[in-house]
Biopython code that builds the backbone (N, CA, C, O; Angstrom):
import numpy as np
from Bio.PDB.StructureBuilder import StructureBuilder

atoms = [
    (1, "UNK", "N", (0.840, -1.172, 0.000)),
    (1, "UNK", "CA", (0.000, 0.000, 0.000)),
    (1, "UNK", "C", (0.889, 1.240, 0.000)),
    (1, "UNK", "O", (1.803, 1.354, 0.816)),
    (2, "UNK", "N", (0.621, 2.152, -0.903)),
    (2, "UNK", "CA", (1.368, 3.389, -1.005)),
    (2, "UNK", "C", (0.527, 4.519, -0.431)),
    (2, "UNK", "O", (-0.648, 4.669, -0.767)),
    (3, "UNK", "N", (1.140, 5.306, 0.434)),
    (3, "UNK", "CA", (0.453, 6.438, 1.030)),
    (3, "UNK", "C", (1.218, 7.696, 0.674)),
    (3, "UNK", "O", (2.396, 7.824, 1.007)),
    (4, "UNK", "N", (0.562, 8.620, 0.004)),
    (4, "UNK", "CA", (1.208, 9.865, -0.396)),
    (4, "UNK", "C", (0.588, 11.031, 0.347)),
    (4, "UNK", "O", (-0.631, 11.137, 0.478)),
    (5, "UNK", "N", (1.451, 11.894, 0.826)),
    (5, "UNK", "CA", (0.998, 13.104, 1.494)),
    (5, "UNK", "C", (0.891, 14.220, 0.462)),
    (5, "UNK", "O", (1.767, 14.380, -0.388)),
    (6, "UNK", "N", (-0.167, 14.972, 0.545)),
    (6, "UNK", "CA", (-0.369, 16.071, -0.406)),
    (6, "UNK", "C", (0.108, 17.379, 0.214)),
    (6, "UNK", "O", (-0.393, 17.792, 1.259)),
    (7, "UNK", "N", (1.063, 18.024, -0.419)),
    (7, "UNK", "CA", (1.507, 19.344, -0.004)),
    (7, "UNK", "C", (2.381, 19.387, 1.230)),
    (7, "UNK", "O", (2.552, 20.455, 1.819)),
    (8, "UNK", "N", (2.943, 18.258, 1.641)),
    (8, "UNK", "CA", (3.816, 18.288, 2.815)),
    (8, "UNK", "C", (4.814, 17.147, 2.785)),
    (8, "UNK", "O", (4.632, 16.151, 2.085)),
    (9, "UNK", "N", (5.858, 17.314, 3.551)),
    (9, "UNK", "CA", (6.878, 16.305, 3.743)),
    (9, "UNK", "C", (7.004, 16.082, 5.239)),
    (9, "UNK", "O", (7.014, 17.049, 6.001)),
    (10, "UNK", "N", (7.098, 14.857, 5.674)),
    (10, "UNK", "CA", (7.239, 14.560, 7.097)),
    (10, "UNK", "C", (8.704, 14.639, 7.511)),
    (10, "UNK", "O", (9.537, 13.858, 7.051)),
    (11, "UNK", "N", (8.998, 15.585, 8.378)),
    (11, "UNK", "CA", (10.329, 15.759, 8.925)),
    (11, "UNK", "C", (10.444, 14.949, 10.220)),
    (11, "UNK", "O", (9.425, 14.542, 10.779)),
    (12, "UNK", "N", (11.661, 14.712, 10.702)),
    (12, "UNK", "CA", (11.809, 13.960, 11.954)),
    (12, "UNK", "C", (11.024, 14.581, 13.121)),
    (12, "UNK", "O", (10.504, 13.857, 13.970)),
    (13, "UNK", "N", (10.938, 15.896, 13.163)),
    (13, "UNK", "CA", (10.184, 16.550, 14.234)),
    (13, "UNK", "C", (8.696, 16.236, 14.110)),
    (13, "UNK", "O", (7.999, 16.152, 15.121)),
    (14, "UNK", "N", (8.199, 16.059, 12.878)),
    (14, "UNK", "CA", (6.796, 15.698, 12.676)),
    (14, "UNK", "C", (6.513, 14.287, 13.192)),
    (14, "UNK", "O", (5.458, 14.033, 13.772)),
    (15, "UNK", "N", (7.447, 13.386, 12.982)),
    (15, "UNK", "CA", (7.310, 12.026, 13.516)),
    (15, "UNK", "C", (7.282, 12.078, 15.043)),
    (15, "UNK", "O", (6.501, 11.375, 15.684)),
    (16, "UNK", "N", (8.150, 12.924, 15.622)),
    (16, "UNK", "CA", (8.154, 13.112, 17.069)),
    (16, "UNK", "C", (6.804, 13.656, 17.542)),
    (16, "UNK", "O", (6.295, 13.238, 18.582)),
    (17, "UNK", "N", (6.224, 14.588, 16.777)),
    (17, "UNK", "CA", (4.908, 15.129, 17.122)),
    (17, "UNK", "C", (3.837, 14.045, 17.105)),
    (17, "UNK", "O", (3.010, 13.989, 18.015)),
    (18, "UNK", "N", (3.834, 13.189, 16.095)),
    (18, "UNK", "CA", (2.831, 12.131, 16.015)),
    (18, "UNK", "C", (2.955, 11.161, 17.194)),
    (18, "UNK", "O", (1.945, 10.697, 17.724)),
    (19, "UNK", "N", (4.174, 10.857, 17.600)),
    (19, "UNK", "CA", (4.373, 10.012, 18.779)),
    (19, "UNK", "C", (3.881, 10.720, 20.033)),
    (19, "UNK", "O", (3.260, 10.101, 20.897)),
    (20, "UNK", "N", (4.159, 12.019, 20.135)),
    (20, "UNK", "CA", (3.693, 12.829, 21.262)),
    (20, "UNK", "C", (2.175, 12.825, 21.327)),
    (20, "UNK", "O", (1.595, 12.627, 22.395)),
    (21, "UNK", "N", (1.533, 13.042, 20.193)),
    (21, "UNK", "CA", (0.081, 13.089, 20.159)),
    (21, "UNK", "C", (-0.524, 11.721, 20.483)),
    (21, "UNK", "O", (-1.581, 11.641, 21.107)),
    (22, "UNK", "N", (0.134, 10.665, 20.067)),
    (22, "UNK", "CA", (-0.334, 9.324, 20.407)),
    (22, "UNK", "C", (-0.290, 9.112, 21.922)),
    (22, "UNK", "O", (-1.157, 8.444, 22.486)),
    (23, "UNK", "N", (0.717, 9.679, 22.570)),
    (23, "UNK", "CA", (0.867, 9.510, 24.014)),
    (23, "UNK", "C", (-0.132, 10.361, 24.798)),
    (23, "UNK", "O", (-0.717, 9.885, 25.771)),
    (24, "UNK", "N", (-0.331, 11.614, 24.383)),
    (24, "UNK", "CA", (-1.191, 12.506, 25.170)),
    (24, "UNK", "C", (-2.628, 12.564, 24.665)),
    (24, "UNK", "O", (-3.517, 13.022, 25.383)),
    (25, "UNK", "N", (-2.862, 12.109, 23.448)),
    (25, "UNK", "CA", (-4.190, 12.017, 22.810)),
    (25, "UNK", "C", (-4.796, 13.354, 22.388)),
    (25, "UNK", "O", (-5.423, 13.427, 21.331)),
    (26, "UNK", "N", (-4.630, 14.402, 23.172)),
    (26, "UNK", "CA", (-5.220, 15.689, 22.837)),
    (26, "UNK", "C", (-4.297, 16.791, 23.334)),
    (26, "UNK", "O", (-3.743, 16.693, 24.428)),
    (27, "UNK", "N", (-4.128, 17.848, 22.529)),
    (27, "UNK", "CA", (-3.249, 18.949, 22.905)),
    (27, "UNK", "C", (-3.677, 20.215, 22.177)),
    (27, "UNK", "O", (-4.214, 20.155, 21.070)),
    (28, "UNK", "N", (-3.438, 21.353, 22.801)),
    (28, "UNK", "CA", (-3.715, 22.634, 22.155)),
    (28, "UNK", "C", (-2.510, 23.024, 21.303)),
    (28, "UNK", "O", (-1.429, 22.451, 21.440)),
    (29, "UNK", "N", (-2.706, 24.003, 20.424)),
    (29, "UNK", "CA", (-1.594, 24.489, 19.602)),
    (29, "UNK", "C", (-0.459, 24.989, 20.486)),
    (29, "UNK", "O", (0.711, 24.745, 20.190)),
    (30, "UNK", "N", (-0.793, 25.683, 21.560)),
    (30, "UNK", "CA", (0.227, 26.223, 22.460)),
    (30, "UNK", "C", (1.022, 25.094, 23.120)),
    (30, "UNK", "O", (2.241, 25.206, 23.249)),
    (31, "UNK", "N", (0.368, 24.019, 23.538)),
    (31, "UNK", "CA", (1.073, 22.884, 24.133)),
    (31, "UNK", "C", (1.972, 22.205, 23.108)),
    (31, "UNK", "O", (3.091, 21.804, 23.428)),
    (32, "UNK", "N", (1.488, 22.076, 21.888)),
    (32, "UNK", "CA", (2.289, 21.462, 20.819)),
    (32, "UNK", "C", (3.512, 22.313, 20.531)),
    (32, "UNK", "O", (4.616, 21.787, 20.387)),
    (33, "UNK", "N", (3.324, 23.629, 20.446)),
    (33, "UNK", "CA", (4.452, 24.528, 20.188)),
    (33, "UNK", "C", (5.476, 24.432, 21.316)),
    (33, "UNK", "O", (6.678, 24.345, 21.064)),
    (34, "UNK", "N", (4.998, 24.448, 22.550)),
    (34, "UNK", "CA", (5.888, 24.399, 23.712)),
    (34, "UNK", "C", (6.687, 23.095, 23.762)),
    (34, "UNK", "O", (7.888, 23.115, 24.028)),
    (35, "UNK", "N", (6.025, 21.964, 23.507)),
    (35, "UNK", "CA", (6.656, 20.657, 23.698)),
    (35, "UNK", "C", (7.408, 20.127, 22.482)),
    (35, "UNK", "O", (8.374, 19.379, 22.637)),
    (36, "UNK", "N", (6.989, 20.498, 21.282)),
    (36, "UNK", "CA", (7.586, 19.910, 20.075)),
    (36, "UNK", "C", (8.247, 20.949, 19.182)),
    (36, "UNK", "O", (9.428, 20.826, 18.857)),
    (37, "UNK", "N", (7.505, 21.963, 18.786)),
    (37, "UNK", "CA", (7.989, 22.957, 17.815)),
    (37, "UNK", "C", (8.360, 24.258, 18.522)),
    (37, "UNK", "O", (7.863, 25.317, 18.140)),
    (38, "UNK", "N", (9.203, 24.212, 19.522)),
    (38, "UNK", "CA", (9.495, 25.351, 20.383)),
    (38, "UNK", "C", (9.982, 26.612, 19.704)),
    (38, "UNK", "O", (9.686, 27.706, 20.186)),
    (39, "UNK", "N", (10.708, 26.512, 18.621)),
    (39, "UNK", "CA", (11.324, 27.701, 18.039)),
    (39, "UNK", "C", (10.478, 28.389, 16.966)),
    (39, "UNK", "O", (10.902, 29.404, 16.413)),
    (40, "UNK", "N", (9.303, 27.863, 16.664)),
    (40, "UNK", "CA", (8.460, 28.505, 15.653)),
    (40, "UNK", "C", (7.239, 29.137, 16.312)),
    (40, "UNK", "O", (6.857, 28.765, 17.421)),
    (41, "UNK", "N", (6.629, 30.101, 15.611)),
    (41, "UNK", "CA", (5.494, 30.827, 16.187)),
    (41, "UNK", "C", (4.220, 29.976, 16.143)),
    (41, "UNK", "O", (4.147, 28.975, 15.432)),
    (42, "UNK", "N", (3.242, 30.393, 16.905)),
    (42, "UNK", "CA", (1.988, 29.645, 17.050)),
    (42, "UNK", "C", (1.241, 29.554, 15.717)),
    (42, "UNK", "O", (0.559, 28.561, 15.462)),
    (43, "UNK", "N", (1.360, 30.576, 14.865)),
    (43, "UNK", "CA", (0.682, 30.557, 13.566)),
    (43, "UNK", "C", (1.278, 29.486, 12.649)),
    (43, "UNK", "O", (0.553, 28.841, 11.892)),
    (44, "UNK", "N", (2.575, 29.301, 12.719)),
    (44, "UNK", "CA", (3.226, 28.257, 11.922)),
    (44, "UNK", "C", (2.797, 26.870, 12.408)),
    (44, "UNK", "O", (2.627, 25.950, 11.607)),
    (45, "UNK", "N", (2.626, 26.729, 13.721)),
    (45, "UNK", "CA", (2.137, 25.457, 14.265)),
    (45, "UNK", "C", (0.729, 25.186, 13.737)),
    (45, "UNK", "O", (0.415, 24.061, 13.347)),
    (46, "UNK", "N", (-0.114, 26.211, 13.725)),
    (46, "UNK", "CA", (-1.472, 26.059, 13.200)),
    (46, "UNK", "C", (-1.467, 25.649, 11.738)),
    (46, "UNK", "O", (-2.247, 24.788, 11.331)),
    (47, "UNK", "N", (-0.594, 26.259, 10.947)),
    (47, "UNK", "CA", (-0.491, 25.897, 9.530)),
    (47, "UNK", "C", (-0.066, 24.438, 9.374)),
    (47, "UNK", "O", (-0.592, 23.715, 8.528)),
    (48, "UNK", "N", (0.889, 24.018, 10.195)),
    (48, "UNK", "CA", (1.368, 22.635, 10.130)),
    (48, "UNK", "C", (0.250, 21.658, 10.507)),
    (48, "UNK", "O", (0.074, 20.625, 9.861)),
    (49, "UNK", "N", (-0.495, 21.993, 11.548)),
    (49, "UNK", "CA", (-1.587, 21.125, 11.984)),
    (49, "UNK", "C", (-2.685, 21.039, 10.925)),
    (49, "UNK", "O", (-3.284, 19.979, 10.742)),
    (50, "UNK", "N", (-2.953, 22.138, 10.231)),
    (50, "UNK", "CA", (-3.947, 22.099, 9.154)),
    (50, "UNK", "C", (-3.486, 21.207, 8.002)),
    (50, "UNK", "O", (-4.308, 20.558, 7.355)),
    (51, "UNK", "N", (-2.171, 21.171, 7.741)),
    (51, "UNK", "CA", (-1.661, 20.247, 6.728)),
    (51, "UNK", "C", (-1.824, 18.797, 7.180)),
    (51, "UNK", "O", (-2.198, 17.935, 6.384)),
    (52, "UNK", "N", (-1.545, 18.530, 8.452)),
    (52, "UNK", "CA", (-1.776, 17.193, 8.998)),
    (52, "UNK", "C", (-3.247, 16.817, 8.869)),
    (52, "UNK", "O", (-3.576, 15.697, 8.477)),
    (53, "UNK", "N", (-4.124, 17.751, 9.196)),
    (53, "UNK", "CA", (-5.560, 17.507, 9.121)),
    (53, "UNK", "C", (-5.999, 17.266, 7.672)),
    (53, "UNK", "O", (-6.821, 16.387, 7.413)),
    (54, "UNK", "N", (-5.462, 18.030, 6.742)),
    (54, "UNK", "CA", (-5.790, 17.860, 5.332)),
    (54, "UNK", "C", (-5.386, 16.503, 4.787)),
    (54, "UNK", "O", (-6.028, 15.974, 3.879)),
    (55, "UNK", "N", (-4.329, 15.944, 5.335)),
    (55, "UNK", "CA", (-3.864, 14.615, 4.927)),
    (55, "UNK", "C", (-4.437, 13.507, 5.798)),
    (55, "UNK", "O", (-4.036, 12.349, 5.682)),
    (56, "UNK", "N", (-5.373, 13.863, 6.669)),
    (56, "UNK", "CA", (-6.064, 12.920, 7.550)),
    (56, "UNK", "C", (-5.129, 12.169, 8.489)),
    (56, "UNK", "O", (-5.354, 10.998, 8.794)),
    (57, "UNK", "N", (-4.078, 12.849, 8.945)),
    (57, "UNK", "CA", (-3.185, 12.255, 9.929)),
    (57, "UNK", "C", (-3.641, 12.575, 11.342)),
    (57, "UNK", "O", (-3.397, 11.800, 12.266)),
    (58, "UNK", "N", (-4.302, 13.714, 11.517)),
    (58, "UNK", "CA", (-4.864, 14.116, 12.803)),
    (58, "UNK", "C", (-6.238, 14.721, 12.557)),
    (58, "UNK", "O", (-6.597, 15.037, 11.423)),
    (59, "UNK", "N", (-6.997, 14.878, 13.628)),
    (59, "UNK", "CA", (-8.290, 15.545, 13.555)),
    (59, "UNK", "C", (-8.203, 16.807, 14.397)),
    (59, "UNK", "O", (-7.825, 16.759, 15.567)),
    (60, "UNK", "N", (-8.555, 17.934, 13.796)),
    (60, "UNK", "CA", (-8.558, 19.197, 14.526)),
    (60, "UNK", "C", (-9.983, 19.492, 14.944)),
    (60, "UNK", "O", (-10.895, 19.522, 14.117)),
    (61, "UNK", "N", (-10.162, 19.705, 16.217)),
    (61, "UNK", "CA", (-11.459, 20.083, 16.759)),
    (61, "UNK", "C", (-11.301, 21.345, 17.572)),
    (61, "UNK", "O", (-10.198, 21.676, 18.006)),
    (62, "UNK", "N", (-12.386, 22.045, 17.778)),
    (62, "UNK", "CA", (-12.322, 23.261, 18.580)),
    (62, "UNK", "C", (-13.243, 23.103, 19.772)),
    (62, "UNK", "O", (-14.385, 22.659, 19.645)),
    (63, "UNK", "N", (-12.733, 23.470, 20.915)),
    (63, "UNK", "CA", (-13.492, 23.368, 22.147)),
    (63, "UNK", "C", (-14.592, 24.423, 22.176)),
    (63, "UNK", "O", (-14.407, 25.535, 21.682)),
    (64, "UNK", "N", (-15.707, 24.080, 22.742)),
    (64, "UNK", "CA", (-16.801, 25.035, 22.886)),
    (64, "UNK", "C", (-16.349, 26.248, 23.693)),
    (64, "UNK", "O", (-16.791, 27.367, 23.433)),
    (65, "UNK", "N", (-15.478, 26.033, 24.661)),
    (65, "UNK", "CA", (-14.963, 27.135, 25.474)),
    (65, "UNK", "C", (-14.215, 28.136, 24.613)),
    (65, "UNK", "O", (-14.383, 29.344, 24.784)),
    (66, "UNK", "N", (-13.391, 27.656, 23.689)),
    (66, "UNK", "CA", (-12.625, 28.567, 22.826)),
    (66, "UNK", "C", (-13.529, 29.258, 21.813)),
    (66, "UNK", "O", (-13.295, 30.421, 21.483)),
    (67, "UNK", "N", (-14.542, 28.586, 21.318)),
    (67, "UNK", "CA", (-15.451, 29.204, 20.357)),
    (67, "UNK", "C", (-16.214, 30.357, 20.985)),
    (67, "UNK", "O", (-16.510, 31.343, 20.310)),
    (68, "UNK", "N", (-16.531, 30.249, 22.255)),
    (68, "UNK", "CA", (-17.323, 31.278, 22.919)),
    (68, "UNK", "C", (-16.454, 32.350, 23.578)),
    (68, "UNK", "O", (-16.970, 33.194, 24.311)),
    (69, "UNK", "N", (-15.161, 32.329, 23.330)),
    (69, "UNK", "CA", (-14.298, 33.371, 23.840)),
    (69, "UNK", "C", (-13.648, 33.094, 25.173)),
    (69, "UNK", "O", (-13.149, 34.021, 25.811)),
    (70, "UNK", "N", (-13.636, 31.875, 25.608)),
    (70, "UNK", "CA", (-12.967, 31.507, 26.847)),
    (70, "UNK", "C", (-13.908, 31.433, 28.028)),
    (70, "UNK", "O", (-15.087, 31.768, 27.920)),
    (71, "UNK", "N", (-13.381, 30.991, 29.155)),
    (71, "UNK", "CA", (-14.222, 30.844, 30.353)),
    (71, "UNK", "C", (-14.667, 32.200, 30.885)),
    (71, "UNK", "O", (-13.953, 33.194, 30.752)),
    (72, "UNK", "N", (-15.841, 32.232, 31.484)),
    (72, "UNK", "CA", (-16.386, 33.484, 32.006)),
    (72, "UNK", "C", (-15.830, 33.797, 33.365)),
    (72, "UNK", "O", (-16.182, 34.818, 33.955)),
]
sb = StructureBuilder()
sb.init_structure("model")
sb.init_model(0)
sb.init_chain("A")
sb.init_seg("    ")
for serial, (resi, resn, name, xyz) in enumerate(atoms, 1):
    if name == "N":
        sb.init_residue(resn, " ", resi, " ")
    sb.init_atom(name, np.array(xyz, "f"), 0.0, 1.0, " ", f" {name:<3s}", serial, name[0])
structure = sb.get_structure()
């Protein structure tokens, strides 16, 4: 079986991220940036996660708390 990624290349840090996500199951962009992609900005992490989502490697969901502007 051949699996091709569209519009991205998996770097060693991306493999580390997938292992991290397998271990913790759920993480925010800020947690991912802090633990895996420390030297890049949060917007770049979001772009990377959207590429993962587009290739069906991860599922991006948004918490109801974040949609409504945070806790009251």
